[in-house]
N, C-alpha and C positions, 0 to 999 in steps of 0.2 A: 504493500500500500504506500502511495506517495502522499506526503503531507505538504500543504500549501498555506501561505499566509491568507490568500484570498482565492476563492473560486468564483469566477464570473460566468454566468449562464446567459448566453446571447451576446452578439457582437454589434448591437446597435448603440444605444445611448450608454450602455455599460462601459463602452470603450472610452467615454469621457472620463470616467472614474479611473479606469485602468491606466490610461496614459498619464494622468496626473500622479498616480501612485508610483509609476515607473520612473517618472522624471524627478520626483522628490525623495524617493526611498530606493537608493541604488541596490540594496541587497534584498529587496522584496521578491518573493516568488509567487507567481500568479498562474492559475490554471484557467484557461478560457475554453468553454464548452459551447460548440455551435453545431447544430444538426443540419443546417442548410448552408448556402453560400454565406461567406462572411460579409458583414456590412449592415446587417439588420434589415428589417422589413422595409423601412423607408427607402433605402438605396436599392435593394435587390428586387422588390416586387410591390412597392407602395408609392410614396409621394413622388420620388424622382423619376422613375420610368413613366408613371402616368402623366406627369406634367410635360415630359418630353413628347408625349403623344398629343396632349391637349393643346399645345401651342400651335402646331400645324392646323388643328381643327379650328382654333380661334382665328387664325389667318384666313381660312376658307370662309368662315362666317362673316368676317369683315369685308372680304371680297364680294360676297353675295349682297352686302348692303351698299356697295359702291354706286349702284344705279340711282339710289336716292339722291346722290350728290352730283348727278350728271356725268358719271364716269361709266363708259361702256366697256366692260371687261368680259373675257371668256375664259373659263377654266377648261383647258384642253385635256387634262388628265391628272390623276392622283396616283402616285407611286406608293401604294399601301405597303408593299413588301420593303421598299426602300426606307420608308418612315419607321417601320418596325425594326429593321436591321440597324439603322442609325442608333435607335434607342438601346438595343441589345449590345451593340459594340461599345458604346460609351459606358454602360453599366458594367460590362465585363471588365473593362479597363480599370474602373474604380475598385471592383472586387479583387482583382489581381494585385493591385497596389496594397490594399489593406491586408490581404493574405500574406504577401511578402513581408510586410512590416511585422505582423504577428509571429510569423515563423522564424524571423531573424532576430527577434528580441531575446537577449540572454535571460531576461526576467520572466518570460512567458512560455508556457507549454500550451500549444493549441491542440485541442481534441476535436476533430471534425467528425463527430459521431453523435448519435442520440444518447443522452445521459439520463439517468434516473436515480433518485435517492433510494438507498437501501438501509440507512441507519442515520443516527444523529450526525449531521455535518458530513455525511459520507455518501459518495456517489459511485455508481458503476458507469464507466464510460468505455464502451467497447468491451475489451477483455481486461481492462484495468480497474482498480479500485483507488479512488482518491478521496482525501479528506481535507477540509479547509477550516481555518480558524474563524474566518468570516466569509459569508456567502452573499453574492449579489444575484437575486432572481430577476433578471431582465429578459425573460424568456418569450416575450412577444405574444402574438395571437395568430389565429389562422381563420380562413373563411368559414363561416358557419353554414352548414348545409342542412336545411330543414328536412324532416322525414316525409317526403312527398311520394306518393304511390307511383312506381314506375320510373322515377327520376334516374336512379342508378342504372337501370337496364337500358333506358333510352340514351343515356349519356349527357353530360353537361360539362361546362367549364366554370371555373371561378376566376376572380381577378388575377390569381396566380397564373393559370394556364392561358389566360387571354394574352399575356405578354409573350407567349411562345407562338402565337398565330403566324402562319406564313401566308395564308389567303384570307381575304375579307369574307365573312359569312354574308351571303346575299340577304338573308333574313335572320334576325335574331330576336329572341324573347328574353327580356331581363326580368328575373324574379326579384323584386325589391325596388324600393323607390327612395333610398337614402342617398348619402353623398356619393358613395362609390358607384351606385347604379346610375345616377344622373351624370356624373363625369364621364363614365365609359359609354353611356348611352349617347351623350353628346358627341364624343369622339367617333364612335362607330357610325352614327347618322351622318356626320360631316364627311366621313370617308366614302359614304355611298350605300351603307347597309340600310335595309328596311327594319327599323327598330320598333319593338313594342315593349313597353314597360307595364308590368302588372304589380301593383302595390296593394297590400291588404288594408292599410290605414286609409282614412278618408282623404288624405292629401299626401303628396310627395314631400320629401325632406321635412317630416312632421315636427322635428325639433326646432324649426325656424318659426319666426313670427307668422301667424296665419296669412297676413297680407303678402309676405314675401313668398311663402309656399304657393299661393294662388297665382301671383304674377310669374314666378318661375315656371309653373306648370303651363300657364298660357303661352309663354315664350317657347318652351320646349315642344309644345304640341305643334308648333310650326314645322318641326323637322322629324317628329316621331309620334307614334300613337301611345297614349297613356291611359291606363285603366286604374282608377283608384277605388278602394272598397271591395276589391276582389281577392279571394284567397285561392292560390293554385292548389288544386286537389289531385291532379294526376298529370303525368307526362308519359306519352307513349309514342312508339315509332309506327308510322303508317305510310306506306307507299314511298319509302326512302326519305321521308321527312319526319320531323318531330312535331307532335301535336301537344300543345299545352292547354289543359282544361282547367278553368277557374270558375268560381261561383261567388256571388255577392247578393246584396239586397235587390239589385236590378236584374238578377237572373244568372244565366250561365254564358260564358264565352269560350270559344275554341279558337286557338291561334296556331297556324302552321309556321314552322321555322326550320332553318337549316342548323341552327345552334341555339342552345339555351345557356344563358349566363346567370349563375346564381350569385346574387349580391344582396343577401338577406341579413348582413351583419357579421360580427366577428365572434369567435369562440376561443376559450382559454386553452392553453397547452398543458395545463396542470395534470390532465389525465395521463399524459405520457411521461411527465416529469416526476409524478408521485411525491410532491412536497410533504404530504402528511407523514411520510416515513421518517422525516427529520423534525416533526413536530410543528410544521407550518400549516395553519388552518386556511381553508378556502371557504368562500360563500356558496350558496346553493347553485350558482352557475359555474363554479370552479375558479373564480378569480381569487387571486392571493389577497388575503386580508392584511391590511397594514394600519398602523396608528398614524397620528398626525405628523409624526417624524419619519414616516415611511419604513419603520421597522415592523417586521412580521410578528406573529405570535411566538416566535422562537428567538431568543436573544442572539445578537450578532448575525442575523439573517435579515437582509433588507430587500426591498422590491421597488421597481420603478417601471414606468412605461406601460405598454399594453397589458403586462402581466397582472396589474391590479384592476383592469377593466374600468377605470375611472374616466380619464381624459385621453382618448386614444389618438393623440396627435404627436408628431415628432417634436414640435417645439415644447409641448408639455413634458415629454420624456426627457428632453435635454435639461429642462428646468429641474425636474425631479432628480436627475442624476447629480446635480449640484447639491440638492438637499441631502441626498444619501451620502455624498462625499463628506460634507460638513459634519453630519451626525455620526457617521460610522468611523471616520478616520481623522477628522480635524478636532474632535473633542468639543464640538459645539452643539447646542440644542436649538435647532431651527425648525419651526413648523412649516409644513407645506401650505401655501396660500393659493387658493383657487378662485379668488373673487373676480379675476379678469383673465380667463383662459380664452384666447381668440381662436377663431376658425375661419376657413374660407372654402367655398365650393367653386372650382374653376370651370364652370360652364360659361356660356355666353347668353345672357349677362352673368357676371360673377355675383356671388353672394358672400357676405362676410358678416360676422357677428362677434360680440364680446359681452360678457357679463349677463345680467338678468334680462329676461323677456318681460314684456309689459305686465302680463297677468301675474307672474311671479313677484314682480316689484310691488304691485298694488297690494298684495297680501301683507307685505312687511313695512311699507313706507307710504307716506303721502308723496305723490309723485307729480312731476311735470314731464310732459312728452313733447318733444320737438320733431317736426316733420317738414321735409323740403324736397321738392322735385328737382331732378337734374335739369329738366327742360326750362326751369325758371331762372337758370343762371346763363350768363352769356356763352360760356363754353358748352354747357349742356345743349343750348339751343343750336349752336354751331354743329354739334355732333348729331342733332336730331334724336337725342336720347330721351324718347318719350316714355312716360310712366315710371321710370326708375326713380328711386328715392333714398334718402337718408332718414333714419329715425333714431332719436336719442332719448334716453330716459334718465331723469335727474331726481334726486331727493329734493323735495320742495324747500325745506327750511335751509339747507346748506349748499345747494347747487352741486352736491357731490354726484359724480357720474356713476350711475348704477348699471347702465348697459347701452349698447348701440347696435344698430342693425342696418345693413346697406345692401341694396340690390342695384347693380348697374355696372358700367365700365369702370375698371380699376378699383373695384370695391375693396379688394384685399390690400391695396395701397392706401386708399383714403382712410380706412379705419385705423391705421397705425397712429395717427395723431391722437385719436381718442384713447387707444390702448395705453400710450405712453403717459397720458394724464392720469389714467386710472392706477398707475403705479407710483404716483407722487404721494407724499405723506397725506395731503388733504383730499386727493382724488377730485379736486375741484375743476369745474368747467371755466373758471375765471380766465385762465390763460387764453382760451379761445376768443374771448371778448377783447382782451388786451392786445393780442397779437395781430399783426397784419397778415392777410391772406392775399396772395398774388391775384391780381385781376388782369385779364379774365382767365383764371385757371379753374380746373374742375374742383379743386379743394374748397372753393367758395360754397359748394353745396353742403359741405360739413358745417362750415361757419354759420350758414343761414338756418340750418336745422336748429342750432342752439339759440338763434334769435327769434325762433317761432315756437315758443313754449306755450303749452296749454295745460290746465289742470285736468287730470283724469280721475 
C-alpha cells in the first residue's frame, strides 16, 4: 500500500489545489485519480468544447439577421465535420499538455483508472491500494439518463457522445429543456438539423425568471420545435428511424428522428466511487454532503465542484477549490458564500442571471424591481434588439442588489458589472448611479434598469 499526503479525485478544479500545494510544499506527495481524460468535465466534455461549437452557431444566427440591416448574404455551406474536428483537436491538445504536466511532476503519481474506496482514507485504484492523509473529492458528475421504456434498445447519445459526432443527424429529438438541451439544440439547429425539444416542465430553462423562459422559448421556436409539459414515455426503433413517444395534458405526441439526445440533467458519480466506505455521507440523490466549509462528514475529506450537486458551474468549482485550499491546508476557517453565483446560457439570444429571482426575493425582502428594454437604448435600437431586457432586483431600504437577470446580446458580459457589485462589502447599487456609462454602448441598458425601479 502506498501512502500519500493528499489524494485528489478528479482533474478539474482539484488541480487548482494540487498545483498550489506542489508549488508551496516541495516535499508533498500527491496521488491524482482520474477515470477519464485529464482536465475535468469543463475542458474535456463540458463548457469549453460546447462553446467552441456554439460560437460558429452564433455567427450563423447573426448572418441570418443581416437582411434586417440591408445586407444580402448567402450561406453556401456549413462544414459540420470541420467544426467538430477543430473542437476535438484543440481539446486534445489541452488534455495532452495537462497529462504531460501531471506525469512529469516529481510530487504527483497519476492513476488513470477508476478508483473506489475500500476503507477509511483508503482506495483501490486498478491493482493498487493507496491511502491519503487528506482527500479531495472533486469527482464531477455524469449525464443522467432517465428510465424510459425502450431508450437503451433504440439507442441514444448524451452531451458526452455528441462531441464525438462525425455526421450531423438530419433529425434529432432532445429529451430535456434545460441549459444543456437549449445550447446543443441551438447548435444543432444552426448546423442544419431538424431539432425537436421535449420538456416535461411547463417551460424550458425553468430555473430562469418566467418572462425570460417565455421569451427564450419564443426565440428558439424560430429554429426548432419545442414541446413543453410532455413526458417521454417510450422510444422505439421503427423502419430504420427512432420514434419518441411522449404524453402530457394536451395528449400524446410521436416524433420520428435519426438520433435522440438525452439532456435531462446530471447524476452523481458516488455510486462508482463508494465514498460511504470511508465514512463520507451522501444525500438521497448520491451527492456528497458537505458543511459550510466544504468538509464532508469525515474529517480531512473535502469536496468541491459537481460532486456536491450544488452549483454545477466551472466558475463555482474554481471558487470552491479556493475555499477547500484555505480550510484544508492554509489553516483558515472560511465559509462558502453562494449569494451571487452567476450563470449564462449561450444560445442566441444569450441568457444570464445572478442571485435571487423575483419570487424568491419577495418572500425575504421588501423589494424594488428595475426593468429596461434593449431597444430603448441607442445601441439596442441600432442592433434592432427587440424585446430583450435587463431586470434587476434590489432591497428597498438599502438598495442592496439581490439579483439580476438578462436576456439579449452579450448578456453574459453585461451582467458582470452587477456581479462585481454584489461582491463588494455593501453589495450596493450606488456605484451604478455614480459611474459613467459609455454612450451609446449596450451597457446603458444595465444602467437604465437601475433607474427604472418599481415596488413589487
